[in-house]
Phi, psi and omega in degrees: 000139182292157179264143174303331187291345178293351185277150174264176183283339179202152172285137177306125187292343178271356181283136181272172183290328180293319180294319181291324187283332181281352178255120189310119168077348183302338184292340181272002167298152171306131185248150175288167177298314181305313187289321177299322178296312177295330174295306176309317180293318181290322181295316185295321180299310188292332182293314178293326181290315188270322186242006179068203180258057185240141170230121187270140186244140174219163174225135173291145174225109182279130175265342186193141168244024172277137187198142179257003179269139172253117181231141186294340187241359188257137182284350177270359187307140184310328184279347182279135180277086184231166177281111184264146183203140170243131185289137171281168177302319178297317179308303184307306183298323178301310181296313176309304186303322180294315177302310183292327182289333173289341185111357185287139173234343174249119187241137176248121185265142183221148175212169165278197180235103189223104184308143179068002179242294182247066176242193186307313180297332170292311178308307185298331180281318178279327182309313179301332182283337188262321188301320174301343190260347187231159181273325178220138184231123180236165180226139170239082185235195175299148184301139182240173179274166186300319180295329179290315181300317180304312185300314185288332180291318178305332185266004175109003177296117187270315187219156177227135180245133186212117174264141185282344190068297167219143180268003180269110182298323176295318176293323180300313179288345174287318191265352184237091191281332182193164182096172188293343179292343180295347185282089176308295188304316178297320178290322181304321182267007176306309187302319183290328181286323177299305189296314174309325181284341176108011179292132191284319180233147178221123180257111186239177178163184179232145168285107190280133186123343176272348181204165182300133190295326179288322172305312178293324181299305179306318181291319172294326173301310180297323182284333179278331172296321172302305182297312184294332169285315189279324179247060190287355175268349183269141172270129175249146173218170179231157175225148181241056180299134180250143167239154181244351186205156174224157178285341176262101188285348177288347182264149176281137173257157174243084185305148178228127191278166170304319181294327183284332179288313179307314173305318177293311173315303183300314182297315189285334178285327178279330174284322185237077195299329184263007190280141177274148186230117181254137174240120188263182178280009168298327177275158178290157180305319186292325181286320187292318174308317177295333185261356189299320185269353186274339179169351184281136177243344185223141180221132174282171177202150174058031190291125168248134186247027170246147180307122174063019181307328187294333186254005184081021171293135177265118182196153181288155185262166179277320177200168178267137178267171188242324179254116187252015179295155179280168176305319185288320178294317176300310180303331174294327177280332179292313174302316180306323179270009179084019177248167177248126181274126180241134175252351177217120183236358174200163169233131180306339186287344184255013180237143173267158182303142175273105186237131187250134171234146183235139174293170179285348183294000000 
């Protein structure tokens, strides 16, 4: 993996975006306003060429906030005194029905990591309740074994989201104090296991703020290049979630500005033209509006980060969101920008299983 130290303090102002993109990692050097504008224009052009005038939408549904991991930044961390809850079958049906009536067809399921509560037996029980009611089903839960992903694919799972949180191993161990999540290497190879199991779409990324954003960007480039070359049948996407505070005030944060986030989105679009890029409701409505045409392909809407929040279940949330607009309101902004809002862009019935084979070399 490339070293952060290979970056210069700033990119030469005479360098074109083409030149910076052609030099490994050079695009992550600090850019002048002129260079950033040129990068944004190139990113917007590539996005329209590869994805048309489409913006895909999804909604998260938290199934549980029970968790045995101790993490410095997470609202579900084991050491926090919060109201814990895991959705019952009826809770799940109630929430899914509410979301589909709002117009959502792509649902992302999320949980904490709690042995004997939200593990494979629970997932195997609830997926058949959800799958017939939605067009696309994703999961952002604890890393699983390849055999587990195969079982979930058979039950209708389409996509997996797994963030490394930070690619800086020392910082990773600082922020993940105990629990299974402390296993850095096992988490790092989650995308491999998911791809080998036949998952159609895999979304990866880093939680911006735990390490220097340029270090994370370089590591993510390396990770994506490896994954896209090895698992060429799988669709990959990235997200750039940002945090601005952690519960352990003794630990250092590495803030990422709005301009740096724009830089990241546009750079990854130019480096990986066919890559999906997701922007969540962690970000403000103003920033999301500004990024819509620059490189984003997927957005969440109406997100609630507590288990069963849509039906009024009382439980604590993982984090606060910033964009509270309804799906209809965001779709109106999308249309105002000349884009088409899409809640369903594929159906598993028209897709063959994604299976990868590798030589022994």
